[in-house]
VEXDRENKE-619869 format. One line per 3 residues: number of its first residue (from 1); their letters; for each residue x, y, z of C-alpha. Coordinates in Angstrom, 3 decimals, padded with zeros to 6 digits. Last residue first. Layout:
BEGIN
NUM) A) X,Y,Z | ...
//
This chain:
BEGIN
265) XXX) 111.628,073.646,089.492 | 110.623,075.786,092.809 | 107.593,077.308,093.015
262) XXX) 106.857,080.674,094.368 | 103.252,080.849,096.194 | 101.546,084.164,095.473
259) XXX) 100.248,085.949,098.186 | 097.217,087.629,097.002 | 096.483,091.492,097.152
256) XXX) 093.362,092.101,099.530 | 089.784,091.029,098.768 | 089.164,094.341,097.505
253) XXX) 091.428,093.922,094.619 | 089.496,091.036,093.391 | 091.406,091.582,089.790
250) XXX) 094.583,090.299,091.646 | 092.805,086.898,092.169 | 091.031,086.654,088.596
247) XXX) 094.845,087.056,087.215 | 096.073,084.501,089.343 | 093.577,082.032,088.271
244) XXX) 093.790,082.566,084.638 | 097.601,082.840,085.056 | 098.137,079.519,086.990
241) XXX) 094.916,077.936,084.581 | 097.772,078.139,081.860 | 097.245,080.063,078.461
238) XXX) 098.798,078.379,075.643 | 096.429,079.322,072.957 | 095.241,075.451,073.304
235) XXX) 095.422,075.667,076.653 | 092.880,078.121,076.875 | 090.669,076.460,074.295
232) XXX) 091.147,073.180,076.670 | 090.236,075.412,079.563 | 087.562,076.876,077.881
229) XXX) 086.058,073.178,077.071 | 086.015,072.054,080.633 | 084.776,074.982,082.229
226) XXX) 081.085,074.049,080.036 | 081.771,069.766,080.522 | 082.113,070.600,083.773
223) XXX) 078.824,072.914,084.145 | 077.141,070.604,082.306 | 077.484,068.054,084.409
220) XXX) 077.345,070.103,087.915 | 073.783,071.239,086.435 | 074.018,075.304,087.401
217) XXX) 075.416,075.487,083.338 | 071.454,074.646,082.665 | 070.005,078.293,084.504
214) XXX) 072.761,080.004,082.961 | 071.766,079.074,079.509 | 067.927,079.185,080.245
211) XXX) 068.468,082.696,081.201 | 070.417,083.324,078.057 | 067.673,082.196,075.923
208) XXX) 064.452,083.456,078.277 | 063.911,086.828,075.424 | 064.088,084.411,072.315
205) XXX) 061.565,082.069,073.474 | 058.556,083.625,072.007 | 060.518,083.727,068.451
202) XXX) 061.031,079.560,068.892 | 057.516,078.712,067.391 | 057.962,081.212,064.649
199) XXX) 061.179,080.319,063.549 | 059.728,076.531,063.336 | 056.645,077.728,061.367
196) XXX) 059.404,080.193,058.763 | 061.653,077.003,057.795 | 065.075,077.448,059.302
193) XXX) 068.040,078.587,057.296 | 067.904,082.101,058.375 | 068.158,080.853,062.087
190) XXX) 071.409,079.291,062.033 | 073.758,081.948,062.343 | 070.943,084.247,064.814
187) XXX) 070.854,080.744,066.767 | 074.879,081.131,067.678 | 074.207,085.004,068.379
184) XXX) 072.064,084.182,071.114 | 068.721,085.062,071.837 | 067.540,081.764,070.900
181) XXX) 070.127,079.346,071.801 | 072.301,077.778,069.211 | 075.443,078.640,071.472
178) XXX) 077.715,080.793,069.324 | 077.361,083.676,072.229 | 078.409,081.382,075.243
175) XXX) 081.618,080.106,073.295 | 082.613,083.381,072.443 | 081.592,085.182,075.442
172) XXX) 083.746,082.537,078.115 | 086.807,082.953,075.125 | 086.408,086.547,075.633
169) XXX) 086.807,086.596,079.412 | 089.538,083.938,079.472 | 091.516,086.509,077.671
166) XXX) 090.740,089.524,080.009 | 092.316,086.851,082.584 | 095.059,085.909,080.806
163) XXX) 096.428,089.300,079.711 | 095.833,090.481,083.765 | 098.341,087.442,084.493
160) XXX) 100.393,088.336,081.941 | 100.678,092.049,083.201 | 101.642,090.659,086.671
157) XXX) 104.857,088.469,085.752 | 105.959,090.885,083.542 | 106.181,089.921,079.919
154) XXX) 109.589,089.547,078.120 | 109.779,085.929,079.156 | 105.946,085.387,077.381
151) XXX) 107.159,085.529,074.226 | 106.188,081.523,073.319 | 104.200,083.178,070.226
148) XXX) 101.351,080.984,071.922 | 101.806,083.028,075.049 | 102.672,086.599,074.010
145) XXX) 099.665,086.351,071.231 | 097.434,085.682,074.098 | 095.615,089.190,074.093
142) XXX) 095.581,089.135,070.115 | 093.918,085.627,069.979 | 091.440,086.631,072.579
139) XXX) 090.495,089.549,070.389 | 089.938,087.883,067.399 | 087.701,085.374,069.171
136) XXX) 085.742,088.500,070.761 | 085.133,089.739,067.547 | 084.099,086.441,065.889
133) XXX) 081.624,086.466,068.885 | 080.175,090.089,067.466 | 080.084,089.185,063.476
130) XXX) 078.324,085.777,063.485 | 075.360,087.202,063.843 | 075.804,089.688,060.789
127) XXX) 076.990,086.688,058.751 | 074.147,084.474,059.458 | 072.180,087.308,057.988
124) XXX) 074.055,087.989,055.004 | 073.809,084.243,054.281 | 070.380,084.498,054.164
121) XXX) 070.334,086.514,051.400 | 068.537,090.291,051.550 | 069.082,092.925,054.291
118) XXX) 066.413,095.742,054.735 | 063.938,093.223,056.636 | 066.454,092.728,059.001
115) XXX) 066.294,096.411,060.401 | 068.916,095.694,063.095 | 069.068,096.924,066.424
112) XXX) 071.883,096.526,068.344 | 071.902,095.056,071.482 | 073.270,092.573,073.296
109) XXX) 076.126,091.167,075.762 | 077.235,088.124,075.954 | 078.360,087.605,079.708
106) XXX) 082.195,086.872,080.422 | 082.854,084.842,083.402 | 084.980,086.365,086.594
103) XXX) 081.989,085.358,088.722 | 080.723,088.394,090.418 | 083.190,091.571,088.832
100) XXX) 082.584,089.363,085.273 | 078.827,089.299,085.783 | 078.572,093.322,086.926
97) XXX) 080.468,094.161,083.538 | 078.233,092.044,081.531 | 074.961,093.215,083.109
94) XXX) 076.559,096.849,082.682 | 077.416,096.970,079.145 | 075.133,095.165,076.348
91) XXX) 072.240,094.359,078.628 | 072.010,097.458,080.702 | 072.937,099.634,077.657
88) XXX) 069.898,097.819,075.945 | 069.477,099.861,072.637 | 073.076,100.893,072.071
85) XXX) 073.958,104.486,072.258 | 075.261,104.549,075.124 | 078.149,102.023,073.964
82) XXX) 079.892,104.712,071.845 | 081.527,103.002,069.117 | 080.675,105.760,066.825
79) XXX) 078.975,103.202,064.358 | 075.474,102.482,066.176 | 074.956,105.973,066.159
76) XXX) 071.399,105.186,065.155 | 071.441,107.589,062.011 | 074.233,104.908,060.807
73) XXX) 072.709,101.613,061.132 | 069.623,102.966,059.016 | 071.296,101.817,055.759
70) XXX) 070.541,098.301,056.568 | 072.113,096.741,053.562 | 074.374,094.131,054.208
67) XXX) 077.178,096.388,054.545 | 075.661,098.354,057.253 | 074.442,095.188,058.753
64) XXX) 078.237,093.514,058.776 | 079.132,097.307,060.191 | 076.253,097.323,062.532
61) XXX) 077.186,093.613,064.219 | 080.877,094.315,064.386 | 080.144,097.438,066.250
58) XXX) 078.579,095.492,068.902 | 081.311,093.198,069.596 | 083.740,096.301,069.062
55) XXX) 081.799,097.852,072.161 | 081.644,094.866,073.860 | 085.662,094.397,073.555
52) XXX) 086.065,098.048,074.849 | 083.611,096.804,077.842 | 086.225,094.284,078.493
49) XXX) 089.614,096.297,078.213 | 088.004,098.944,080.574 | 087.273,096.088,082.886
46) XXX) 090.386,094.138,082.683 | 092.681,097.287,082.871 | 090.816,099.235,085.549
43) XXX) 091.073,095.704,087.887 | 094.636,094.778,086.824 | 095.583,098.346,088.264
40) XXX) 093.564,097.700,091.626 | 095.290,094.587,091.767 | 098.703,096.483,091.676
37) XXX) 097.508,099.026,094.138 | 099.628,102.245,094.784 | 100.384,101.468,091.327
34) XXX) 103.449,101.737,088.799 | 103.552,098.090,088.202 | 105.299,098.941,085.335
31) XXX) 103.238,096.656,083.205 | 100.045,097.038,085.412 | 100.392,100.748,085.302
28) XXX) 101.164,100.882,081.167 | 098.077,098.449,081.190 | 096.021,101.070,082.935
25) XXX) 096.565,103.860,080.763 | 095.850,102.275,077.324 | 092.524,100.693,078.937
22) XXX) 091.763,104.155,080.478 | 092.473,105.932,076.986 | 090.318,103.086,075.276
19) XXX) 087.501,104.052,077.779 | 088.256,107.775,076.813 | 088.000,107.319,073.227
16) XXX) 084.553,105.174,073.198 | 083.245,107.973,075.354 | 084.754,110.408,072.799
13) XXX) 082.900,108.797,069.862 | 084.524,107.722,066.879 | 082.952,109.794,063.984
10) XXX) 080.956,107.375,061.677 | 077.690,109.103,061.865 | 079.313,112.638,062.163
7) XXX) 081.231,111.151,058.603 | 077.776,110.466,057.143 | 076.685,107.311,056.208
4) XXX) 075.135,107.320,052.194 | 078.471,106.471,050.973 | 078.546,102.976,053.302
1) X) 076.447,101.569,050.664
//
């Protein structure tokens, strides 16, 4: 199937390469602390890394759909990893970045337009929906490798904080996206297995699913359970609240460089 996609349609976009270059350079600046403002270097690394992960998230949806039978994916530019080609740039890139800056939470983006009628088989539809958040899971695993491999002694403290915070965003995005709520990928996984009647009834509510989730998260008990689950996942990956907390504090460079208390053991 992929032979119908031209080389031009598969060529990685200069926009994505630019974002990746910013991530690499800022990662180097954080690692070496070669910056007049360590917080600003952390900010650039986290934001660029977050946008790169969003591009990979959408690419995973698109690539899986291509192998599932939707050959229109190539013409739409989704295989170039160019965020400007997404159906809703504001939903996929701008809004998630704003939420990261405001609250330090990984907001699920959305939106490559997949022509579902071209794809046959419920398992293929489910896999297409799951591919995006699974990318966030893999990204989180890669970012936290120094933690769960017990190799953090070789990682500079500031870089460890930045990795922890960026990993936290990946975990929140994966958990939110896997919720079986209309409009989110989790619902897309189970939707093919629902009856036609149920799908018709649920369809009008899909645009409001994410808003409903954030509304429910304002309920104290739900909020505590949600962030408790995130903390549990982070601990399982070997990342402490100390690392994620200071990562977020450095990320907010506009508040001034944080003063980390030294602990004596």
